[in-house]
N, CA, C and O atoms as a GROMACS GRO file, in nm:
protein
  460
    1MET      N    1  -0.423  -4.145   0.744
    1MET     CA    2  -0.358  -4.183   0.591
    1MET      C    3  -0.484  -4.159   0.498
    1MET      O    4  -0.557  -4.244   0.448
    2ILE      N    5  -0.490  -4.029   0.488
    2ILE     CA    6  -0.597  -3.986   0.395
    2ILE      C    7  -0.523  -3.953   0.255
    2ILE      O    8  -0.571  -3.983   0.145
    3ARG      N    9  -0.404  -3.888   0.273
    3ARG     CA   10  -0.320  -3.845   0.159
    3ARG      C   11  -0.258  -3.972   0.100
    3ARG      O   12  -0.210  -4.057   0.174
    4PRO      N   13  -0.256  -3.985  -0.042
    4PRO     CA   14  -0.190  -4.081  -0.128
    4PRO      C   15  -0.038  -4.085  -0.081
    4PRO      O   16   0.020  -4.193  -0.067
    5SER      N   17   0.029  -3.955  -0.054
    5SER     CA   18   0.169  -3.968  -0.024
    5SER      C   19   0.208  -4.045   0.097
    5SER      O   20   0.314  -4.107   0.102
    6SER      N   21   0.100  -4.042   0.217
    6SER     CA   22   0.130  -4.105   0.314
    6SER      C   23   0.117  -4.254   0.294
    6SER      O   24   0.188  -4.333   0.355
    7PHE      N   25   0.023  -4.291   0.206
    7PHE     CA   26  -0.017  -4.420   0.179
    7PHE      C   27   0.091  -4.492   0.104
    7PHE      O   28   0.113  -4.612   0.122
    8ALA      N   29   0.166  -4.405   0.007
    8ALA     CA   30   0.277  -4.470  -0.064
    8ALA      C   31   0.409  -4.488   0.030
    8ALA      O   32   0.491  -4.577   0.008
    9ASN      N   33   0.422  -4.397   0.133
    9ASN     CA   34   0.541  -4.398   0.226
    9ASN      C   35   0.533  -4.529   0.318
    9ASN      O   36   0.636  -4.582   0.360
   10VAL      N   37   0.403  -4.579   0.349
   10VAL     CA   38   0.391  -4.685   0.422
   10VAL      C   39   0.451  -4.811   0.335
   10VAL      O   40   0.536  -4.881   0.390
   11ARG      N   41   0.410  -4.839   0.207
   11ARG     CA   42   0.473  -4.923   0.120
   11ARG      C   43   0.611  -4.916   0.102
   11ARG      O   44   0.685  -5.014   0.117
   12GLN      N   45   0.656  -4.785   0.065
   12GLN     CA   46   0.786  -4.783   0.019
   12GLN      C   47   0.889  -4.767   0.130
   12GLN      O   48   1.006  -4.799   0.107
   13LYS      N   49   0.854  -4.718   0.249
   13LYS     CA   50   0.957  -4.688   0.373
   13LYS      C   51   0.910  -4.743   0.493
   13LYS      O   52   0.987  -4.819   0.551
   14TRP      N   53   0.815  -4.726   0.537
   14TRP     CA   54   0.784  -4.746   0.692
   14TRP      C   55   0.741  -4.904   0.720
   14TRP      O   56   0.755  -4.942   0.836
   15ALA      N   57   0.694  -4.992   0.629
   15ALA     CA   58   0.674  -5.123   0.645
   15ALA      C   59   0.810  -5.187   0.676
   15ALA      O   60   0.843  -5.253   0.775
   16SER      N   61   0.879  -5.153   0.572
   16SER     CA   62   1.023  -5.230   0.588
   16SER      C   63   1.119  -5.182   0.704
   16SER      O   64   1.201  -5.256   0.759
   17GLU      N   65   1.098  -5.045   0.737
   17GLU     CA   66   1.168  -4.997   0.863
   17GLU      C   67   1.139  -5.070   0.977
   17GLU      O   68   1.226  -5.116   1.051
   18VAL      N   69   0.986  -5.084   0.996
   18VAL     CA   70   0.948  -5.153   1.114
   18VAL      C   71   0.978  -5.289   1.120
   18VAL      O   72   1.011  -5.336   1.229
   19LYS      N   73   0.972  -5.367   1.010
   19LYS     CA   74   1.028  -5.508   0.997
   19LYS      C   75   1.157  -5.527   1.028
   19LYS      O   76   1.201  -5.628   1.083
   20ARG      N   77   1.228  -5.424   0.990
   20ARG     CA   78   1.382  -5.443   1.026
   20ARG      C   79   1.412  -5.420   1.158
   20ARG      O   80   1.476  -5.504   1.222
   21HIS      N   81   1.371  -5.312   1.210
   21HIS     CA   82   1.407  -5.260   1.353
   21HIS      C   83   1.314  -5.337   1.483
   21HIS      O   84   1.349  -5.335   1.601
   22TYR      N   85   1.201  -5.397   1.435
   22TYR     CA   86   1.130  -5.467   1.533
   22TYR      C   87   1.086  -5.594   1.467
   22TYR      O   88   0.969  -5.609   1.431
   23LYS      N   89   1.179  -5.687   1.452
   23LYS     CA   90   1.157  -5.831   1.390
   23LYS      C   91   1.056  -5.889   1.483
   23LYS      O   92   1.060  -5.880   1.606
   24GLY      N   93   0.958  -5.953   1.406
   24GLY     CA   94   0.862  -6.036   1.466
   24GLY      C   95   0.752  -5.956   1.550
   24GLY      O   96   0.674  -6.023   1.618
   25ALA      N   97   0.744  -5.833   1.551
   25ALA     CA   98   0.641  -5.753   1.622
   25ALA      C   99   0.522  -5.745   1.523
   25ALA      O  100   0.537  -5.719   1.403
   26PRO      N  101   0.394  -5.771   1.589
   26PRO     CA  102   0.287  -5.750   1.486
   26PRO      C  103   0.279  -5.596   1.444
   26PRO      O  104   0.312  -5.501   1.514
   27ILE      N  105   0.224  -5.593   1.304
   27ILE     CA  106   0.214  -5.472   1.272
   27ILE      C  107   0.073  -5.441   1.260
   27ILE      O  108   0.001  -5.522   1.201
   28LEU      N  109   0.019  -5.326   1.312
   28LEU     CA  110  -0.122  -5.289   1.302
   28LEU      C  111  -0.108  -5.152   1.212
   28LEU      O  112  -0.036  -5.057   1.246
   29LEU      N  113  -0.188  -5.156   1.089
   29LEU     CA  114  -0.184  -5.049   0.994
   29LEU      C  115  -0.312  -4.957   1.048
   29LEU      O  116  -0.423  -5.005   1.066
   30VAL      N  117  -0.285  -4.840   1.067
   30VAL     CA  118  -0.389  -4.732   1.118
   30VAL      C  119  -0.400  -4.629   1.011
   30VAL      O  120  -0.306  -4.559   0.973
   31GLY      N  121  -0.531  -4.624   0.962
   31GLY     CA  122  -0.569  -4.505   0.870
   31GLY      C  123  -0.629  -4.396   0.968
   31GLY      O  124  -0.738  -4.408   1.025
   32SER      N  125  -0.540  -4.286   0.980
   32SER     CA  126  -0.591  -4.164   1.063
   32SER      C  127  -0.662  -4.072   1.000
   32SER      O  128  -0.693  -4.092   0.882
   33GLN      N  129  -0.701  -3.958   1.065
   33GLN     CA  130  -0.771  -3.843   1.006
   33GLN      C  131  -0.876  -3.890   0.910
   33GLN      O  132  -0.876  -3.839   0.798
   34ILE      N  133  -0.969  -3.983   0.940
   34ILE     CA  134  -1.069  -4.032   0.843
   34ILE      C  135  -1.170  -3.927   0.832
   34ILE      O  136  -1.236  -3.918   0.728
   35ASP      N  137  -1.192  -3.835   0.944
   35ASP     CA  138  -1.275  -3.717   0.934
   35ASP      C  139  -1.239  -3.622   0.810
   35ASP      O  140  -1.323  -3.543   0.767
   36LEU      N  141  -1.122  -3.632   0.758
   36LEU     CA  142  -1.074  -3.552   0.642
   36LEU      C  143  -1.120  -3.600   0.522
   36LEU      O  144  -1.118  -3.528   0.422
   37ARG      N  145  -1.170  -3.737   0.519
   37ARG     CA  146  -1.204  -3.812   0.385
   37ARG      C  147  -1.318  -3.727   0.338
   37ARG      O  148  -1.322  -3.705   0.217
   38GLU      N  149  -1.415  -3.674   0.416
   38GLU     CA  150  -1.538  -3.598   0.370
   38GLU      C  151  -1.509  -3.448   0.371
   38GLU      O  152  -1.595  -3.367   0.337
   39ASP      N  153  -1.397  -3.413   0.406
   39ASP     CA  154  -1.373  -3.271   0.436
   39ASP      C  155  -1.357  -3.203   0.288
   39ASP      O  156  -1.285  -3.257   0.203
   40GLU      N  157  -1.422  -3.091   0.264
   40GLU     CA  158  -1.441  -3.032   0.116
   40GLU      C  159  -1.302  -2.956   0.101
   40GLU      O  160  -1.261  -2.952  -0.014
   41LYS      N  161  -1.224  -2.895   0.197
   41LYS     CA  162  -1.094  -2.848   0.166
   41LYS      C  163  -0.995  -2.956   0.140
   41LYS      O  164  -0.911  -2.946   0.050
   42THR      N  165  -1.006  -3.054   0.216
   42THR     CA  166  -0.908  -3.164   0.169
   42THR      C  167  -0.917  -3.234   0.049
   42THR      O  168  -0.820  -3.276  -0.015
   43ARG      N  169  -1.043  -3.247   0.016
   43ARG     CA  170  -1.081  -3.316  -0.118
   43ARG      C  171  -1.040  -3.216  -0.242
   43ARG      O  172  -1.001  -3.259  -0.350
   44GLU      N  173  -1.054  -3.083  -0.212
   44GLU     CA  174  -1.026  -2.994  -0.309
   44GLU      C  175  -0.877  -2.971  -0.329
   44GLU      O  176  -0.820  -2.952  -0.437
   45SER      N  177  -0.829  -2.977  -0.222
   45SER     CA  178  -0.636  -2.973  -0.233
   45SER      C  179  -0.596  -3.108  -0.289
   45SER      O  180  -0.503  -3.104  -0.369
   46LEU      N  181  -0.653  -3.233  -0.259
   46LEU     CA  182  -0.610  -3.340  -0.333
   46LEU      C  183  -0.656  -3.339  -0.490
   46LEU      O  184  -0.581  -3.384  -0.577
   47ALA      N  185  -0.770  -3.289  -0.518
   47ALA     CA  186  -0.814  -3.287  -0.653
   47ALA      C  187  -0.731  -3.204  -0.738
   47ALA      O  188  -0.733  -3.224  -0.860
   48LYS      N  189  -0.652  -3.106  -0.684
   48LYS     CA  190  -0.574  -3.017  -0.762
   48LYS      C  191  -0.453  -3.083  -0.811
   48LYS      O  192  -0.390  -3.027  -0.901
   49SER      N  193  -0.412  -3.194  -0.764
   49SER     CA  194  -0.311  -3.288  -0.816
   49SER      C  195  -0.377  -3.423  -0.843
   49SER      O  196  -0.313  -3.526  -0.822
   50LYS      N  197  -0.498  -3.427  -0.887
   50LYS     CA  198  -0.574  -3.538  -0.940
   50LYS      C  199  -0.555  -3.647  -0.852
   50LYS      O  200  -0.512  -3.754  -0.894
   51GLN      N  201  -0.585  -3.626  -0.725
   51GLN     CA  202  -0.588  -3.735  -0.623
   51GLN      C  203  -0.718  -3.742  -0.541
   51GLN      O  204  -0.801  -3.652  -0.548
   52ARG      N  205  -0.732  -3.842  -0.469
   52ARG     CA  206  -0.848  -3.845  -0.392
   52ARG      C  207  -0.795  -3.913  -0.258
   52ARG      O  208  -0.689  -3.976  -0.251
   53PRO      N  209  -0.891  -3.890  -0.146
   53PRO     CA  210  -0.861  -3.939  -0.023
   53PRO      C  211  -0.847  -4.105  -0.036
   53PRO      O  212  -0.919  -4.163  -0.117
   54ILE      N  213  -0.753  -4.178   0.045
   54ILE     CA  214  -0.740  -4.319   0.044
   54ILE      C  215  -0.884  -4.379   0.118
   54ILE      O  216  -0.933  -4.336   0.222
   55SER      N  217  -0.935  -4.489   0.032
   55SER     CA  218  -1.055  -4.540   0.085
   55SER      C  219  -1.022  -4.653   0.188
   55SER      O  220  -0.909  -4.701   0.190
   56GLU      N  221  -1.116  -4.694   0.271
   56GLU     CA  222  -1.098  -4.803   0.360
   56GLU      C  223  -1.066  -4.921   0.295
   56GLU      O  224  -0.997  -4.996   0.364
   57GLU      N  225  -1.098  -4.965   0.173
   57GLU     CA  226  -1.062  -5.076   0.125
   57GLU      C  227  -0.919  -5.063   0.060
   57GLU      O  228  -0.852  -5.166   0.054
   58GLN      N  229  -0.866  -4.947   0.013
   58GLN     CA  230  -0.725  -4.941  -0.024
   58GLN      C  231  -0.636  -4.960   0.112
   58GLN      O  232  -0.530  -5.021   0.104
   59GLY      N  233  -0.676  -4.913   0.224
   59GLY     CA  234  -0.617  -4.928   0.345
   59GLY      C  235  -0.607  -5.071   0.386
   59GLY      O  236  -0.499  -5.111   0.430
   60ARG      N  237  -0.708  -5.150   0.377
   60ARG     CA  238  -0.714  -5.275   0.402
   60ARG      C  239  -0.638  -5.381   0.310
   60ARG      O  240  -0.586  -5.485   0.350
   61SER      N  241  -0.639  -5.336   0.178
   61SER     CA  242  -0.550  -5.392   0.082
   61SER      C  243  -0.382  -5.376   0.125
   61SER      O  244  -0.302  -5.470   0.131
   62LEU      N  245  -0.358  -5.256   0.148
   62LEU     CA  246  -0.235  -5.238   0.183
   62LEU      C  247  -0.170  -5.318   0.304
   62LEU      O  248  -0.061  -5.374   0.306
   63ALA      N  249  -0.269  -5.308   0.407
   63ALA     CA  250  -0.236  -5.399   0.525
   63ALA      C  251  -0.205  -5.544   0.504
   63ALA      O  252  -0.114  -5.604   0.562
   64ARG      N  253  -0.297  -5.602   0.407
   64ARG     CA  254  -0.261  -5.734   0.367
   64ARG      C  255  -0.129  -5.744   0.300
   64ARG      O  256  -0.050  -5.834   0.326
   65GLU      N  257  -0.105  -5.648   0.208
   65GLU     CA  258   0.030  -5.630   0.138
   65GLU      C  259   0.144  -5.639   0.212
   65GLU      O  260   0.241  -5.709   0.183
   66ILE      N  261   0.132  -5.562   0.315
   66ILE     CA  262   0.266  -5.533   0.410
   66ILE      C  263   0.271  -5.646   0.528
   66ILE      O  264   0.358  -5.643   0.615
   67GLY      N  265   0.167  -5.748   0.524
   67GLY     CA  266   0.163  -5.834   0.631
   67GLY      C  267   0.102  -5.789   0.762
   67GLY      O  268   0.132  -5.858   0.860
   68ALA      N  269   0.019  -5.683   0.782
   68ALA     CA  270  -0.018  -5.641   0.909
   68ALA      C  271  -0.127  -5.731   0.970
   68ALA      O  272  -0.205  -5.792   0.898
   69VAL      N  273  -0.131  -5.736   1.084
   69VAL     CA  274  -0.216  -5.820   1.151
   69VAL      C  275  -0.359  -5.777   1.128
   69VAL      O  276  -0.447  -5.861   1.112
   70THR      N  277  -0.385  -5.642   1.127
   70THR     CA  278  -0.494  -5.592   1.103
   70THR      C  279  -0.500  -5.459   1.049
   70THR      O  280  -0.392  -5.399   1.047
   71TYR      N  281  -0.607  -5.396   1.004
   71TYR     CA  282  -0.613  -5.252   0.963
   71TYR      C  283  -0.743  -5.198   1.043
   71TYR      O  284  -0.849  -5.260   1.055
   72ALA      N  285  -0.712  -5.070   1.097
   72ALA     CA  286  -0.816  -4.986   1.173
   72ALA      C  287  -0.808  -4.846   1.135
   72ALA      O  288  -0.699  -4.794   1.111
   73GLU      N  289  -0.923  -4.781   1.127
   73GLU     CA  290  -0.936  -4.648   1.098
   73GLU      C  291  -0.972  -4.557   1.211
   73GLU      O  292  -1.053  -4.595   1.296
   74CYS      N  293  -0.918  -4.440   1.216
   74CYS     CA  294  -0.972  -4.351   1.328
   74CYS      C  295  -0.965  -4.206   1.310
   74CYS      O  296  -0.893  -4.167   1.219
   75SER      N  297  -1.022  -4.124   1.375
   75SER     CA  298  -1.006  -3.979   1.372
   75SER      C  299  -0.993  -3.925   1.521
   75SER      O  300  -1.087  -3.934   1.600
   76ALA      N  301  -0.875  -3.870   1.554
   76ALA     CA  302  -0.870  -3.816   1.672
   76ALA      C  303  -0.949  -3.694   1.690
   76ALA      O  304  -0.972  -3.661   1.807
   77MET      N  305  -0.994  -3.621   1.598
   77MET     CA  306  -1.078  -3.518   1.604
   77MET      C  307  -1.206  -3.544   1.642
   77MET      O  308  -1.260  -3.471   1.725
   78THR      N  309  -1.273  -3.652   1.585
   78THR     CA  310  -1.403  -3.688   1.620
   78THR      C  311  -1.403  -3.801   1.703
   78THR      O  312  -1.512  -3.835   1.751
   79GLN      N  313  -1.293  -3.873   1.731
   79GLN     CA  314  -1.266  -3.989   1.816
   79GLN      C  315  -1.337  -4.120   1.761
   79GLN      O  316  -1.340  -4.224   1.828
   80LYS      N  317  -1.389  -4.108   1.647
   80LYS     CA  318  -1.444  -4.214   1.595
   80LYS      C  319  -1.323  -4.327   1.552
   80LYS      O  320  -1.216  -4.300   1.499
   81GLY      N  321  -1.363  -4.437   1.585
   81GLY     CA  322  -1.262  -4.560   1.571
   81GLY      C  323  -1.149  -4.555   1.660
   81GLY      O  324  -1.068  -4.648   1.658
   82LEU      N  325  -1.133  -4.455   1.741
   82LEU     CA  326  -1.002  -4.437   1.832
   82LEU      C  327  -0.995  -4.541   1.934
   82LEU      O  328  -0.884  -4.590   1.954
   83LYS      N  329  -1.099  -4.586   2.006
   83LYS     CA  330  -1.104  -4.711   2.083
   83LYS      C  331  -1.060  -4.831   2.013
   83LYS      O  332  -0.973  -4.904   2.060
   84ASP      N  333  -1.119  -4.854   1.902
   84ASP     CA  334  -1.093  -4.964   1.828
   84ASP      C  335  -0.941  -5.002   1.792
   84ASP      O  336  -0.893  -5.115   1.785
   85VAL      N  337  -0.875  -4.874   1.772
   85VAL     CA  338  -0.746  -4.869   1.744
   85VAL      C  339  -0.667  -4.944   1.852
   85VAL      O  340  -0.584  -5.032   1.831
   86PHE      N  341  -0.710  -4.890   1.980
   86PHE     CA  342  -0.629  -4.937   2.085
   86PHE      C  343  -0.672  -5.089   2.115
   86PHE      O  344  -0.589  -5.177   2.137
   87ASP      N  345  -0.801  -5.110   2.113
   87ASP     CA  346  -0.833  -5.258   2.129
   87ASP      C  347  -0.772  -5.345   2.049
   87ASP      O  348  -0.743  -5.457   2.094
   88GLU      N  349  -0.739  -5.308   1.912
   88GLU     CA  350  -0.688  -5.393   1.827
   88GLU      C  351  -0.522  -5.416   1.841
   88GLU      O  352  -0.461  -5.519   1.815
   89ALA      N  353  -0.467  -5.294   1.889
   89ALA     CA  354  -0.341  -5.306   1.925
   89ALA      C  355  -0.310  -5.397   2.060
   89ALA      O  356  -0.205  -5.461   2.072
   90ILE      N  357  -0.406  -5.395   2.152
   90ILE     CA  358  -0.393  -5.468   2.286
   90ILE      C  359  -0.410  -5.607   2.226
   90ILE      O  360  -0.324  -5.688   2.261
   91ILE      N  361  -0.502  -5.651   2.142
   91ILE     CA  362  -0.509  -5.791   2.096
   91ILE      C  363  -0.399  -5.834   2.037
   91ILE      O  364  -0.352  -5.943   2.068
   92ALA      N  365  -0.338  -5.752   1.939
   92ALA     CA  366  -0.222  -5.800   1.871
   92ALA      C  367  -0.103  -5.833   1.968
   92ALA      O  368  -0.024  -5.925   1.949
   93VAL      N  369  -0.098  -5.750   2.071
   93VAL     CA  370   0.015  -5.765   2.183
   93VAL      C  371  -0.011  -5.894   2.257
   93VAL      O  372   0.079  -5.975   2.282
   94VAL      N  373  -0.134  -5.910   2.290
   94VAL     CA  374  -0.177  -6.043   2.382
   94VAL      C  375  -0.161  -6.170   2.298
   94VAL      O  376  -0.115  -6.272   2.351
   95ASN      N  377  -0.195  -6.168   2.177
   95ASN     CA  378  -0.185  -6.275   2.060
   95ASN      C  379  -0.014  -6.308   2.060
   95ASN      O  380   0.031  -6.422   2.075
   96ARG      N  381   0.055  -6.209   2.042
   96ARG     CA  382   0.196  -6.218   2.017
   96ARG      C  383   0.255  -6.288   2.147
   96ARG      O  384   0.342  -6.375   2.140
   97ALA      N  385   0.198  -6.243   2.267
   97ALA     CA  386   0.255  -6.298   2.393
   97ALA      C  387   0.239  -6.437   2.409
   97ALA      O  388   0.321  -6.508   2.466
   98GLY      N  389   0.131  -6.476   2.357
   98GLY     CA  390   0.099  -6.614   2.358
   98GLY      C  391   0.182  -6.706   2.271
   98GLY      O  392   0.189  -6.826   2.295
   99GLN      N  393   0.252  -6.643   2.160
   99GLN     CA  394   0.330  -6.706   2.083
   99GLN      C  395   0.483  -6.711   2.118
   99GLN      O  396   0.566  -6.779   2.058
  100VAL      N  397   0.509  -6.626   2.225
  100VAL     CA  398   0.655  -6.600   2.246
  100VAL      C  399   0.731  -6.714   2.306
  100VAL      O  400   0.845  -6.740   2.266
  101GLY      N  401   0.679  -6.777   2.391
  101GLY     CA  402   0.737  -6.896   2.454
  101GLY      C  403   0.822  -6.878   2.570
  101GLY      O  404   0.788  -6.788   2.647
  102ALA      N  405   0.917  -6.940   2.595
  102ALA     CA  406   1.015  -6.910   2.702
  102ALA      C  407   1.082  -6.782   2.727
  102ALA      O  408   1.111  -6.742   2.840
  103ASP      N  409   1.107  -6.719   2.620
  103ASP     CA  410   1.160  -6.592   2.640
  103ASP      C  411   1.054  -6.476   2.633
  103ASP      O  412   1.078  -6.364   2.589
  104LYS      N  413   0.942  -6.517   2.679
  104LYS     CA  414   0.829  -6.403   2.685
  104LYS      C  415   0.868  -6.261   2.709
  104LYS      O  416   0.848  -6.170   2.628
  105GLU      N  417   0.930  -6.245   2.835
  105GLU     CA  418   0.931  -6.121   2.883
  105GLU      C  419   1.027  -6.028   2.798
  105GLU      O  420   0.994  -5.912   2.773
  106SER      N  421   1.135  -6.075   2.760
  106SER     CA  422   1.228  -6.004   2.682
  106SER      C  423   1.161  -5.952   2.531
  106SER      O  424   1.171  -5.840   2.482
  107SER      N  425   1.091  -6.067   2.476
  107SER     CA  426   1.044  -6.044   2.346
  107SER      C  427   0.928  -5.928   2.351
  107SER      O  428   0.910  -5.839   2.267
  108LEU      N  429   0.861  -5.950   2.463
  108LEU     CA  430   0.756  -5.830   2.469
  108LEU      C  431   0.800  -5.708   2.465
  108LEU      O  432   0.726  -5.623   2.416
  109ARG      N  433   0.924  -5.673   2.516
  109ARG     CA  434   0.969  -5.529   2.534
  109ARG      C  435   0.967  -5.474   2.383
  109ARG      O  436   0.935  -5.356   2.361
  110THR      N  437   1.000  -5.558   2.283
  110THR     CA  438   1.008  -5.473   2.146
  110THR      C  439   0.877  -5.517   2.075
  110THR      O  440   0.880  -5.508   1.952
  111CYS      N  441   0.768  -5.561   2.131
  111CYS     CA  442   0.651  -5.599   2.051
  111CYS      C  443   0.559  -5.498   2.020
  111CYS      O  444   0.476  -5.526   1.933
  112CYS      N  445   0.556  -5.378   2.077
  112CYS     CA  446   0.456  -5.292   2.057
  112CYS      C  447   0.534  -5.146   2.058
  112CYS      O  448   0.586  -5.105   2.162
  113LYS      N  449   0.539  -5.069   1.932
  113LYS     CA  450   0.568  -4.946   1.926
  113LYS      C  451   0.482  -4.873   1.843
  113LYS      O  452   0.438  -4.916   1.736
  114ALA      N  453   0.454  -4.745   1.898
  114ALA     CA  454   0.360  -4.669   1.831
  114ALA      C  455   0.419  -4.556   1.758
  114ALA      O  456   0.489  -4.479   1.823
  115MET      N  457   0.398  -4.532   1.616
  115MET     CA  458   0.453  -4.426   1.549
  115MET      C  459   0.362  -4.352   1.488
  115MET      O  460   0.396  -4.253   1.424
   0.00000   0.00000   0.00000
């Protein structure tokens, strides 16, 4: 989520889609491709349209705005933060399982979706 267009799509489209189709599922907002934040070509490309890479603080703010349980950042290229993303997803699912109650098994089936 380095590009402002991806950031805007989370707010304008994806958050409501996830909430509508996966009612009650915890949302983990992930800022990916963080290696590109310092990539000169990416920065130049964004600068042409007077944009900058999305900052970690902007990501955290958006996570709060959409009601995400947490925000994490990662880079598949460098693997920075990758384990943290999966750890946070596991924590969100385990915490959700503790809240499910009697119908635990069926509720967990729709609890975790990776997009």
